[in-house]
N, C-alpha and C positions, 0 to 999 in steps of 0.2 A: 475122305474129303476134308479139307481144312475149314474149320468153323470161322464164321464172321461175327465177332462179338462187338458190341458198342464201345466206343472210346469217347470220352467227354470233350467238350470244347476247350476247357482250360488245359487239358492235356496237350492238345495241339498248340495252343497259345504259349505254352511253356517250352515245348520241344523245339520250335523253330528258333527263337532267340538263343536258346542254350546251344544248339548245334552251330549256329552262326558265330557266336562269340568264341566258342571253343575252337572252331576251325580257324578263325582269324588269329587267335592267340597262338595256336600251335604252328600255323603257317609262318607267322612272324618269328617265332622262336627257331623254327627250322632254317629259315633264311639266315638268321644271325649265327646259328651253330655251324652251318655248312659254308659260310663265308669267313668264318673265324680262323684263328691260328691254333688249331688243335689237331690231335692225331686222327680223329674220325674224318674231319674235313679233308685232311691231306690224303687219306686212303681213298675217299670217294672221288676227289678231284683226279686222282691218278687212275682210278678204275673206270670212271664214267666221264666221257667227253661228249657233251651235247652240242658243241660247236657254237655256243653263245657265251661270249665272255661276260662275266658278272652275273650270270643267271645260274641258279642251282636247280637240280632235279629233286625228285622225291616229294613233290607237293602232295602226292596221293597219301602220304603218311598222315598229314594233317586232316585231310578230308575223311579218311577211313577211321582214324582214331576218334574224331569228333562224332562221326556217325554212330560208332559202336558204343561210346560212352553215353551219348544221349539216349540211344535205344534201350539201354539197361538202367540208367539212373532215373529217367522219368517214371517208369513203372514203380519205383520205390517211393515216389512222391504221391502218385495217384493210384487208386485201387483199380487195377486192370484184371480182367478175367484170367485165371491160371493158364488157359489154353494159349494165351498170347506168349507166354514164356517159351513154350515149345516151338511156336512159329518163329520167334525172335532167335532162338537157338539155331534153327536151321539156316536162317538168313546170316547169322553171325559166322557159323562154321563155313558155309559156302563162300561168303565174302572174304573171310580170313585166309582160306586156302588160295583163292585167286589173288589176294593181296601178296601172299608169300611167293606165288609164281611170278607176279610182277616185279617184286624186289629181286628175285633170282635173275629175271630177264634183264633188268636194268644193270645189274652188277656183272653178269657173266655173258649176256646175250645168248639166250637159249636157241637151239636149233628149232626151225619152224615146226617140224614134225613132233619134236619133244614137247613143245608148248601146246600143240594141238591135242596130242594124246592126253596130256595133263588136264586140259580144259574139258575134254570129253568125259574123263573120269569124274571130274567135279560135277559136271552137268548130270551125269547118270546118278550120282549120289543124291543130288537135289531132286531128281525125278522120283527116286524111291522114297525120299523123305515126304513127298506130297506135292511138290511144285511140278505140275504136269498139264499138258494139253491133251484132253481125251476125246474131244469132238470139235468139229467145225460147225458152229451154229446148231441147228436142229436137224440137219440133213446128212451129216457124215460122221459116223462113229469111227474113230481112228483105229481102235483095237490094237493090233500088233504094231501099227505105225506110230502109236502114241509116244513111246520113248524116242523114236527117231525124230519126229517133228519137234518134240520138246528140246532135245539136245541141239538140233539145228538152230532153234530160236535162241537158246542161251549162248551157245558158242558163237553164233553169227553176230548177235548184238554186242557181245563182249569184244569181238574183234573189230566190228565196225567203229566203235568208239576209239579203239586203239589205233586204227588206221587213219581216222580223221583228226587225231590229236597232233596236227602238224603246225598249227599256228596259235599264237598266244590268245587265250580266251575262247577258242572255238569249241573244243570238246566240252569244257565246263559250261559255256553259254548254252550249248544245245541241250545239255542235261538239265540245266536250270529251267529253260523254257518248257522242256518236256515235263518236268516235275510240276510246274505251275498248271499246265493243262490237265495232267493226270489227277492232281489234287481237286481241281474244279469238278472233273467228271465223277470221280469216286465219291466225293462228299455229297454231290447232288444225288447219287444213287445209293448212298448209305453203305458204301464198301469201306469199312473203317480201317482195317489193317493195311491195305494197299495205300490209302490216303495218308496214313500215319507214316509209313516208310517214305512216301513222296515228300512230305513236309520236312522230315528230318534230313533227307538227302538234299533238298533244295537249300536248306540253311547251311549245311556242311559245304556245299559247292559254292554258295555265294560268299562265304567267309574266305574261301581260297581265291575266288575271282578278284577280290579286292587287291590282291598282289599279283594276279596273273594277267590283268588287263595290259594291253600293249603300251609301252614296252615292259614285258614281264620281268619280275624279279625271281620268279620261280615257276617251274612247269610241273605238270602232273607226272610225267614219265609213265612207263608201263605199270609202275607201282600204283598209280591212280587210275589210269584209263581202263585197265583190265577189270579190276574189281568194281569200278563204277558201272562199266558196261554190264557186268554180271548182275549187279543189284537192280539196275533199271529194267533188265530183261525179266527178273523175277517179279518186280513190281507189276509189270504189264501182264504177266501170265497168272498172277495170284488170283484175280477175280475168276478166271476160268477154272482154276483149281478149287474155288469155293462154290462152284455151280452156277455162276453168272455167265450164261451162254448167249445173251442177246448179241445181235450183229455188231453193236457199237463197241463191244469189248474186243473185237477183232479189228475193227476199223481204227479206233483211237491209237493203239500201239504203233501200227504201221505209219499213221500220219505224223504222230509226234516224233518218230525216229526216222522220218522219210529221208532227210538229208544224208545221215550216215549210212542208211540202208542202200540208197541209190548209189552213193559213192563206192561202197564196198562191192556191190553187184557189178557196177561198171568196171571197177578195177579188176575183178575176177575175170570177166569176159575179155577185157582188153589184154590181159596177160596170157590167157589161154590162146587167143587169136594170134598172138605174137610167138607162140610156141615156147614160152618161158613159164617157170613155176608160178602158180597163182599167189604164192606166199612171198615172192620176190618183191623187194621194195622198189619203188620208182618215184618220180617227181611229176606224176600226171594226175594226181588227185584234184578235185575241184578247186581247192584253195591254191594249189600250185598253178593251175591253168589260169585262174583269175589274175594272179600276180604277174604271169607272163604277158597278160594284156596291158600291163602298166599300172594296175591298181596297187595302192599301198596295202600293207598288211592289215591296217585298221579298216580300210574300206572293204577289203576282201572278207573279213570275218563279219562285218556288219551286213554285207549282202547275203551271206549264207545264213546268218541268224535271222535276218529279215524274212528270207524265204521260209525258214522253219516257223517263224511266228505267223506268217501269212496263212500257211496251211493249218496251223493249230487253231487259228480263229475260225476258219471255215469248218473244221471238224467239230466245233462246239455247237453248231446249229442243231444237229439231231439230239444233242444232250438235253437241251432245254425245249425241244419240240419233238417229243417222243413219237407223235403220230407220223412224223416224216420218215422214220427209220426204214420201213420196208421199201419205200421208193427211193430214199436218199442214198443208201449205201452203194448200189451199183452205179448210179449216176455220179456219185462222188469219186469212185475209183476211176471212172472214165475221165472225169474232170482232172484228177491228179495226173493221169497218164498223158493227157493232151498237154498239160502244163510242162511236164518233164520233157516230152518230145520237143516242145517249142524251145525250152531253155537250153537243152543240149544242142539243138540245131543252131540256135543263136551263138552259143559259145564256139562251136566248130566254124561257123561262118566268120566270126571275128578273128579266129586263129588263122584262117586261110587268108583273110585280108591283110594280116600282118606277117604272112609267110612263116608262121610258127609251126 
């Protein structure tokens, strides 16, 4: 079991601005480099066509480098427990491997099955490192299903962020809101490592978002969306790996990532019903469909971010009213389901009205 050791307040207060400033600086440098007249920029422009003139890819480089630097420099300033280094090493190795896979996919466009197999291998390695889901609450010991459930969560969330990264500011905005919610939850419950990761990730993402807000100057690319999805998946399952098994630690991850999870599940079902590969790209994700209704890109992402923020606020109720948890969790899942059914039905009715 991964230990949960205290981390001081000044450590958090140093980590966030450091990650933000590093990310903003590296993002700016990346834009200048890839828009410049140099050999690297020429090779990448020739190899990677994102279909947006004047916009460069590989924004994930800035986010991930700032995340890793902050993760390892801050412990040199403050005295953290030695166990943290082992945990940070696992997060760094897993994130770096997914980062390399993202770079390869951006440059070469990996085959779906190749990418999936690589993700499963990375997820299994992280499982054996200690990032694992071993039980669902106090009523279901997963046993032999533990690696399966863990891998499904890690790979599923990694790909959900990758699939929803189709509009400027959307994936980064969703991760930022998720990190804010997770930080509040974990700090309230004194889960220090997971909240530390959330704080660093929120700073790294926000520094990038300053240049990714529509109209974007740079996008994440698979270089960013895949490792960011991996890290947020590990942040959400870390409390479970540390022995925190209250219902809220299953509720919050699903709620904070509800928009990408719903979009991914809907895409999978949609493609299977059509008889095509579930990994085949299409233009029927939620952000595409909202734009087809005549909404601008900016309004589209604000609607989706607003939905995410709405559900995040509701999910905080049991965090600060622990007596509500036994009754709140099943009611809240019904609440979410009703909202999703209503929203999808509304969207389909609007599409029918416009003959889309």
